[in-house]
C-alpha positions in Angstrom: 10.9 20.5 3.8 12.8 17.3 4.9 13.8 17.0 8.5 16.2 14.3 9.8 15.7 13.1 13.3 13.4 11.4 15.8 9.9 12.3 14.8 8.7 12.7 18.4 11.4 15.4 19.1 11.0 17.1 15.7 7.2 17.2 15.8 7.5 19.3 19.0 9.3 21.9 17.0 6.3 22.4 14.6 3.7 25.0 15.2 0.3 24.0 16.7 -2.6 23.8 14.2 -0.3 24.3 11.2 -0.8 21.1 9.2 -3.7 20.4 6.9 -3.3 16.6 6.6 -1.1 13.8 7.7 -0.5 10.9 5.3 2.1 8.4 6.5 3.3 4.8 6.3 4.6 4.2 9.9 6.3 1.1 11.3 3.9 -1.8 11.6 5.4 -3.4 14.6 6.2 -6.7 12.8 10.0 -6.7 13.3 10.1 -6.7 9.5 13.5 -7.9 8.3 14.8 -7.6 11.8 14.7 -3.8 11.6 14.9 -2.2 15.1 12.6 0.6 14.0 9.8 -1.9 13.3 9.7 -3.6 16.7 6.5 -1.8 17.7 3.8 0.6 16.3 4.2 4.3 17.0 3.3 5.1 20.6 0.5 7.4 21.8 2.9 10.3 22.5 3.8 10.5 18.8 0.2 10.6 17.7 -0.6 13.2 20.3 2.0 15.5 18.7 0.5 14.7 15.3 -2.9 15.8 16.8 -1.4 19.0 18.2 0.1 20.2 14.9 -2.9 19.2 12.8 -5.6 21.8 12.2 -9.0 21.1 13.7 -10.9 18.8 11.3 -7.6 17.7 9.7 -7.4 14.1 8.5 -4.8 11.5 9.3 -4.2 8.5 7.0 -1.9 5.9 8.5 -1.0 2.5 6.9 -0.8 -0.5 9.1 -0.3 -4.3 9.0 -3.2 -6.7 9.4 -1.7 -8.2 12.5 -1.2 -4.9 14.3 -3.9 -2.7 12.8 -5.8 -2.9 16.2 -2.8 -1.5 18.1 -2.2 1.2 15.5 -5.8 2.3 15.6 -6.1 2.2 19.4 -3.0 4.3 19.8 -4.3 6.9 17.3 -7.7 7.0 19.1 -6.1 7.2 22.6 -4.1 10.2 21.4 -7.4 12.0 20.8 -8.2 11.3 17.2 -11.7 10.4 16.0 -11.6 7.1 14.0 -13.7 7.7 10.9 -13.1 4.7 8.7 -10.5 2.2 7.4 -9.4 1.9 3.8 -8.2 -1.5 2.5 -5.4 -1.4 0.0 -5.7 -4.8 -1.6 -2.9 -6.3 -3.7 -2.4 -9.7 -5.4 1.3 -10.0 -5.2 2.1 -10.3 -1.5 4.9 -12.6 -0.4 3.8 -15.5 1.9 5.8 -15.5 5.2 4.8 -18.9 6.4 6.9 -21.3 8.4 7.1 -24.9 6.9 6.2 -27.1 9.9 7.2 -30.3 8.1 10.7 -28.8 7.5 10.9 -27.7 11.1 10.0 -31.2 12.4 12.8 -32.7 10.3 15.2 -30.1 11.6 14.2 -30.8 15.2 14.7 -34.5 14.7 18.1 -33.9 13.1 17.1 -35.4 9.7 18.6 -34.2 6.5 16.0 -33.5 3.8 16.5 -34.6 0.2 16.9 -31.7 -2.3 14.7 -32.2 -5.4 14.9 -28.8 -7.1 15.5 -25.1 -6.8 13.1 -22.2 -7.0 13.1 -18.4 -7.0 11.4 -17.2 -3.8 10.4 -13.9 -5.6 8.4 -15.9 -8.2 6.4 -18.9 -7.1 6.2 -20.2 -10.7 9.9 -20.0 -11.4 10.9 -23.7 -10.7 14.1 -25.2 -11.9 14.6 -29.0 -11.8 17.4 -30.5 -9.9 18.9 -32.0 -13.1 20.3 -28.6 -13.9 22.6 -29.0 -11.0 23.5 -32.7 -11.4 27.1 -33.4 -10.6 27.4 -30.4 -8.4 27.7 -31.2 -4.7 28.8 -29.9 -1.4 28.9 -26.1 -0.7 29.2 -25.2 -4.4 25.7 -26.3 -5.4 23.9 -23.3 -3.9 26.5 -20.9 -5.1 26.1 -22.1 -8.7 22.3 -22.0 -8.4 22.4 -18.4 -7.4 24.9 -17.6 -10.2 22.8 -19.2 -12.9 19.3 -18.0 -11.8 19.8 -15.5 -9.0 19.0 -16.0 -5.3 17.4 -19.5 -5.7 16.6 -21.7 -2.7 16.3 -25.4 -2.4 13.1 -27.5 -2.8 13.3 -30.4 -0.4 11.2 -33.5 0.5 10.5 -34.6 4.1 12.8 -37.3 5.5 10.9 -38.6 8.5 7.4 -40.0 8.9 6.7 -37.3 11.5 7.6 -34.6 9.0 5.5 -36.2 6.3 2.4 -35.8 8.5 3.0 -32.1 8.7 4.4 -31.3 5.3 2.2 -28.7 3.7 1.2 -27.1 7.0 2.3 -23.6 7.8 1.8 -20.7 10.2 0.6 -17.7 8.1 -1.6 -16.7 5.2 -0.4 -14.9 2.2 -0.6 -11.1 2.8 -3.0 -9.5 0.3 -4.1 -6.2 1.9 -2.8 -3.4 4.1 -5.4 -1.4 6.2 -5.2 2.4 6.3 -6.7 4.0 9.4 -8.8 7.1 8.5 -8.9 9.5 11.5 -9.8 13.1 12.0 -8.9 15.7 14.6 -12.1 16.7 16.6 -13.5 20.2 16.2 -16.2 22.3 17.7 -19.3 23.3 15.8 -20.4 22.2 12.3 -18.3 20.9 9.4 -19.4 23.9 7.4 -18.1 26.4 10.0 -14.9 24.5 10.4 -14.0 24.3 6.7 -14.7 28.1 6.4 -12.4 28.8 9.4 -9.6 26.3 8.9 -10.1 24.8 5.5 -10.2 21.3 6.9 -12.8 18.7 7.9 -14.0 17.3 4.6 -13.0 14.7 2.1 -12.4 15.6 -1.6 -15.1 13.4 -3.0 -15.4 14.9 -6.5 -11.6 15.2 -6.9 -11.2 11.5 -6.2 -14.1 10.1 -8.2 -13.3 7.1 -10.4 -13.9 8.2 -14.0 -16.0 6.0 -16.3 -17.7 6.0 -19.7 -20.9 4.4 -18.7 -23.9 6.0 -20.5 -26.4 7.8 -18.2 -29.5 5.7 -17.7 -32.7 6.8 -16.1 -35.6 4.9 -14.6 -39.2 5.7 -13.5 -39.1 5.2 -9.8 -42.4 4.9 -7.8 -43.3 7.5 -5.2 -42.2 6.6 -1.7 -44.9 6.3 0.9 -45.6 9.2 3.2 -43.3 9.2 6.2 -40.3 7.7 4.5 -37.1 9.0 6.0 -34.3 9.4 3.5 -31.8 9.8 6.3 -32.4 6.2 7.4 -33.1 4.5 4.1 -30.6 5.8 1.6 -31.4 8.3 -1.2 -34.9 9.7 -1.9 -35.9 8.0 -5.2 -38.5 10.8 -5.9 -35.6 13.1 -6.4 -33.2 10.7 -8.1 -34.1 8.8 -11.3 -30.5 7.9 -12.3 -29.9 4.2 -12.6 -26.2 4.4 -13.6 -23.1 5.7 -12.0 -22.8 9.5 -11.7 -21.6 11.2 -14.8 -19.0 12.9 -12.6 -17.4 9.5 -11.8 -18.0 6.7 -9.3 -17.9 7.7 -5.6 -14.5 6.9 -4.0 -14.7 3.8 -1.9 -12.8 2.5 1.2 -11.3 -0.2 -1.1 -8.3 0.3 -3.3 -7.0 -2.5 -5.6 -3.8 -3.0 -7.4 -3.8 -4.6 -10.8 -3.1 -8.1 -9.7 -5.9 -8.0 -7.1 -8.2 -6.5 -9.8 -7.5 -9.4 -12.1 -8.4 -11.9 -9.3 -11.6 -10.0 -8.5 -12.6 -9.8 -12.2 -12.1 -13.5 -12.5 -14.5 -14.1 -9.7 -17.1 -11.5 -10.6 -17.2 -12.3 -14.3 -17.5 -9.7 -17.1 -20.3 -7.2 -17.4 -21.1 -4.5 -19.9 -22.5 -1.1 -19.5 -22.1 0.5 -22.9 -20.8 0.2 -26.4 -17.2 -0.6 -26.9 -16.0 2.6 -28.6 -12.8 3.3 -26.8 -9.3 2.5 -28.0 -7.1 0.0 -26.2 -5.3 1.6 -23.2 -1.6 2.3 -23.3 -0.8 1.5 -19.7 -0.5 3.5 -16.5 -2.7 3.4 -13.6 -5.7 4.9 -15.3 -5.9 5.5 -19.1 -5.6 9.2 -19.7 -8.3 9.2 -22.4 -11.0 7.4 -20.4 -10.0 7.2 -16.8 -10.5 3.4 -16.9 -8.1 1.1 -15.0 -5.1 -0.4 -16.7 -6.1 -3.9 -18.0 -9.6 -2.8 -19.1 -9.1 -2.7 -22.9 -12.4 -1.2 -24.0 -15.1 1.2 -22.7 -16.8 0.5 -19.4 -16.7 -3.3 -19.7 -15.1 -5.9 -17.5 -15.1 -7.1 -14.0 -15.8 -5.5 -10.6 -12.3 -4.0 -10.4 -13.3 -1.2 -12.7 -15.3 0.3 -9.8 -12.1 1.0 -7.8 -8.8 2.9 -8.2 -5.9 0.7 -9.1 -2.3 1.2 -7.8 0.9 -0.7 -8.5 4.5 -0.1 -7.5 7.3 -0.3 -10.1 11.0 -0.4 -10.2 11.1 2.9 -12.1 8.9 4.5 -9.5 11.2 3.4 -6.7 14.4 4.4 -8.4 13.4 7.5 -10.3 15.9 10.4 -9.7 18.5 8.1 -8.0 21.1 8.0 -10.8 24.5 7.7 -9.2 23.2 6.2 -6.0 24.8 2.9 -4.9 22.5 -0.2 -5.5 22.0 -2.2 -2.4 19.8 -5.2 -1.5 17.7 -6.1 1.5 17.8 -9.4 3.5 14.4 -10.9 4.0 13.7 -13.3 6.7 13.5 -13.1 10.5 17.0 -11.7 11.0 18.7 -9.3 13.3 22.2 -8.1 12.5 22.5 -10.7 9.8 21.6 -13.6 12.2 18.5 -15.8 12.1 16.4 -15.1 15.2 15.3 -18.7 15.1 11.6 -18.3 15.9 10.6 -19.6 12.4 8.3 -16.8 11.2 9.6 -17.1 7.7 10.2 -20.3 5.7 13.0 -19.1 3.4 15.7 -16.6 4.0 16.8 -14.6 0.9 17.9 -11.2 -0.4 16.2 -8.9 -2.8 17.7 -7.7 -6.1 20.0 -4.7 -5.7 18.2 -1.4 -5.9 19.2 2.3 -5.6 16.1 2.7 -3.4 16.5 -0.1 -0.9 13.8 1.0 1.5 11.8 -2.2 2.3 8.3 -0.7 2.3 8.1 1.8 -0.6 4.5 2.7 -1.5 3.5 3.6 -5.1 3.6 7.3 -5.9 0.2 7.2 -7.7 -1.4 5.6 -4.6 0.0 8.3 -2.4 -1.2 11.0 -4.9 -4.7 9.6 -4.6 -4.5 9.6 -0.8 -3.1 13.1 -0.3 -5.6 14.5 -2.8 -8.4 12.8 -0.9 -7.8 14.6 2.4 -5.9 17.8 1.7 -7.4 21.2 0.8 -6.1 23.2 -2.1 -2.6 24.6 -1.4 -2.5 22.7 1.8 0.5 21.3 3.8 0.9 17.5 4.2 3.0 16.1 7.0 4.6 12.6 6.9 6.3 11.9 10.2 7.6 8.6 8.9 8.8 9.7 5.5 11.0 6.7 4.5 12.2 7.1 0.9 9.8 10.0 0.2 6.8 8.6 -1.8 4.4 11.0 0.0 6.7 13.9 -0.8 6.7 13.0 -4.5 3.0 12.7 -4.5 2.6 16.2 -2.9 4.8 17.8 -5.6 2.7 16.2 -8.3 -0.5 17.3 -6.6 0.7 20.9 -5.9 0.7 20.5 -2.1 3.3 21.7 0.4 5.2 18.9 2.2 7.0 18.3 5.5 8.7 15.0 5.9 10.5 13.6 9.0 12.8 10.7 8.8 15.4 9.3 11.3 17.7 7.5 8.8 20.2 9.8 7.0 20.4 7.5 4.0 16.7 7.4 3.4 16.6 11.2 3.8 19.1 11.5 0.9 17.1 9.1 -1.2 13.8 11.0 -0.5 15.4 14.3 -1.3 16.7 13.1 -4.7 13.3 11.5 -5.6 11.3 14.6 -4.7 13.8 16.9 -6.4 13.6 14.8 -9.6 9.8 15.2 -9.9 9.9 18.8 -8.8 12.4 19.7 -11.6 10.4 17.8 -14.3 7.9 19.7 -16.5 4.4 19.3 -15.0 2.4 16.6 -16.8 -0.9 16.3 -14.9 -2.3 12.8 -15.1 -5.8 11.5 -14.4 -5.7 9.0 -11.6 
């Protein structure tokens, strides 16, 4: 079910205690790309309505930005939710949104900077030397640069001594993670009684374990001294002699990596082996269907630390799947409102994205959303996304056999979401291991 309208109003129309889980990517309150809907995080009143429609013990997973995670979590908690944890979705391909202080100093002093080259802001390593554009001056230079290489921006040198002192200084770090608040609706009594009554309250641990091919190893553990308390000191070694990961798969963690972040972590951790290399090279995807190992790990359970965690990565095909016939549009990046620079210097370069049928600025990978909805939703359950966007949560619910209710204010995004969800709904089911 897709509902267009203001989520606060539309949530009031839903029945109390009717939703099994809420998995959503709400506005982060960063004024991202000058969008009005992103001027603040969702207010307490919205989360109170989410609490009302959620069944007792039902889980809420809400993405947030690192700068405003505290405001998101506090509003969720003030609405009556119990904060249970935070999942970190870590990626290695974030776009730095830093302000070049050296350039700002030159601008303030009225000095013109020397152009020494051009670069593609979408790819830091895509540098084109200025000689390509020799003989081209005035207003035509930038236009030709964009025509030749697509959306290039100038590389400049500082002109004043004051700017040279501050060249290389900025105002922000490269974003590499997004926190996901894990909250639960309070309930009376025990978890066992609540799951029997409402079907909610637990996390699907076994359904979200990370598959591996590590051979089972055992060890002779010494008897603990009398009075040892397993509740305070971990597992009771007298009852557990397994020295390897569980044969069922590794326990799901509150850390999720994409492939780029996995490569960075593997480089730092180094390679380790935990078995013979008998598996065939993977064929891509998030997890190899044959082994359950992350994409990029070519053989058995061998490699760096990233193989302990689920990997996720967005793709162009994922964004645009099912959108044949939709007009391709681009997004303007930078601190802009109605096409005008707001002037507070939060972003160094202003540029536009490549045209895309799904031009929503914050699309999440479908496979990541599959993992999340499966983690907190009981079998045949209903998932609510009050900030549906372009429908990635809905796609995930279809693929995982869950019912879905999505609320979105923008009519264009509703149409995109409807087409994306319908496309996967009409496709023959091909269940993948994730």
